[in-house]
N, C-alpha and C positions, 0 to 999 in steps of 0.2 A: 457403585455410586462414589465410593471413596477415591477410586482410581481416576474417574472422570473429573471430580472436583480438584484433586491434586494436580493433574496435568493441565487443566484449564488455568489454574492459578500460576503454575510455572510458565505457561505460554504467555500469559498476561505480563508477568514480571519481565520476561525476556523481551517482549514487545516494547516495554518501557525503556529499553536501553537504546536510545536514539543516537545514531551515528553522529549527527550534527552537534548535539549537545555534549556528548562525551569528548569528541575531538575538539570541540570549541573550548572545553575546559583547559586543554593543553595549550591552546592558543590564547587563552584569556579573554574569549569573546562568547557572547550569547547571541546567536543570530536571531533569536526571537525579539531582540531590541533593534534589529537592523532590517533594511529592505521591507519586505511584505510582513515581517513579523512571524513568518511560518518557520517551523523547525525541519523542513524537508529539504530534499536535494536541490530543488529549483532555486529556493532562496539562498541555499549554500553556494550555488554556482554564481548567483548575482552578487553576493556580498563577499565571498571568500576565495573564489577562483575555481578552476577546473579540477585540479588535483584533490583539493578538499572535498568538492562535490562528488567526485568519483568515489572517494573513500566512504563518504556518507552513503552513497547509493549501494555500494557493496555490502556494507554492514546492514542496512535496512532490508535489502533483499535476502541476505544470508539468514537472518533470523526468521524470516517467513518460511524459507525452505526447511530450516532445522525444525521448526514447530510442527510441520506436517509430515516430514520424512523420518525424523529420528525420535522426537519426543513421544509420539504414540507407542512406539516399540520399546520404550525404555522399561527395563525390568524393574519390578517393584517387589517388596517383601510379600509373602503369601497372604498376609492379612489385608493388604491394600489392593492387590490385583483383583480384577473383576472379570472372570471368564465369560460372563454373559453379556458383557459390553460389546456392542457391534463396533468393529474397528473403523468402519467408514464414518460413523457418527463421531467417534473420538477424534479422528483426523480433522473433520470439519469443525468440531468444537474448538480444537487447538488452533486451527487456522483463524477462526473468527476472534479468538481471545488474543492472539499475538497482534492482530491488526488493531483491535480496540486498545491494547496496551501501548501501541505506537502513537495513537491519536490522543489517548488520555493516560500518560505515563505517571505512575505513582511517584517515581523517583524525581520527577521534574515538575511537580505542582499541577499535574493533569493538563499541562500545556505542551502538546506534541505536534507532530506533523499531520498531514492529511491522509496518510495511509497508502498512497499509490504504489510506492516502491515495495512496501511489505506485501501488498496484494500481489504484485508480480512474483515475489518469492513464494508466496503460498500457492499460487496457481502453478508455478514451475515445479513445486514439490508434488502437487496432486496429479497434474497432467500437462507436461510441457507443450503438447500440441495445441492446447487452447491459447497459448501465448501468441501464436502466429496471427490470428485475426485481431487479437487485442492490440498487439504492438503495431501491426500494419495500419490499423485504424488510427492509432495515436500519431504515427509519423505522417500519414496522409493529411489528417486534419491540421496538424502543426504546420506542415508545408503550405497548406491552403490559407490558413488564418493567422499563423504565428502565435496562437493563444494556447499556452500549456494547459490551463485549467479546462478549457473546452475540449481539448484533445483527450485529457484524462477522463472526463465524464463520458464522452462518446466511446472511448476505448472500453470502459466498464460496461456500457450498454452492448457493445460488440461482443464482449466476453459472454454476456448472458445469452445473446442470440446464438452464438457459436455453440455454446454448451447445450442449448435446447435442440439444436439441429444435429450435432455430432454425438450427443449423449442422451438421446431421447428417453431411454428407459431409466436413466439415473435421476430420479426425482429429488433425492436429497441434494445432489450436486447442483442441479438446476435451481433449487430453492436457495442454496447457499450463494450462488452467483447473483441471484436476484437481490438477496440481502446486501451483498457487496456493492452492487450497482447503486442501490438506494443509499447506502452508507457513504459512498464516494460523493454522490450528489450532495448529501447532507454536509459533509466536511468541506465542500466547496461552495457553501451557501453565500459566503461573502464575495466570492468570485462571481457568482451568478448576479449578485447585486451590481457589481462593477460592470459586468457584461451588459446588463440592462441599461446602465447609465452611459455605456459607451466609452468607459475609461479603464478597461482592463489592460494590463501590461501585455505587450507582444514581444516575441523574440524576432527582432528585425532581420537578423542574419538568415533565418530559416523561413521567413515569410515570403513566399514566391509571388503572391498577388498584392504585395504592398504598393501603394501609390508611388509612382516614379517622380522624382524631383524634376521640375520643368526648367 
């Protein structure tokens, strides 16, 4: 139990190291006061440019990978190690903790991003093949609608469906992906409100079905 608690706390703390807010300090900006007010890569792109957003994306994905690939295997003193702890449960617990840390970072007043990039990192660390249907759905929906938030929510649903089909016997992983899908929808609740009101932002350059000017 001590090992589980310790590594969950570490994963949460690492999750709270948001790329946009750390890099923003060097630039003297807080992107939570700009654009949509979100601390994720999409708002970083809109307010700070491509290079800044790419660096943010790399950091937020990398910490998700680290939390599930390397943290669970971290050696601890004999008194802390728990040989009875199932490794799969530890991996999933660390994965969830790093995502929660990204959304509710202790270091930044519990105001973080929406978790999408870190979810990508976590899934890449657990099973990279599951990223294929997830990212494919994201790109297709984005091209059809131009709406990043809708693309992200449907991509999380596609992840759940793909996991249920491709990993039928892995109930813990299926349950984990169900929690992720629900959590992503929850973090995008303001976007859902804007979608219902018809005023959600669109990426015009990638929106293939946008109305053509007459």
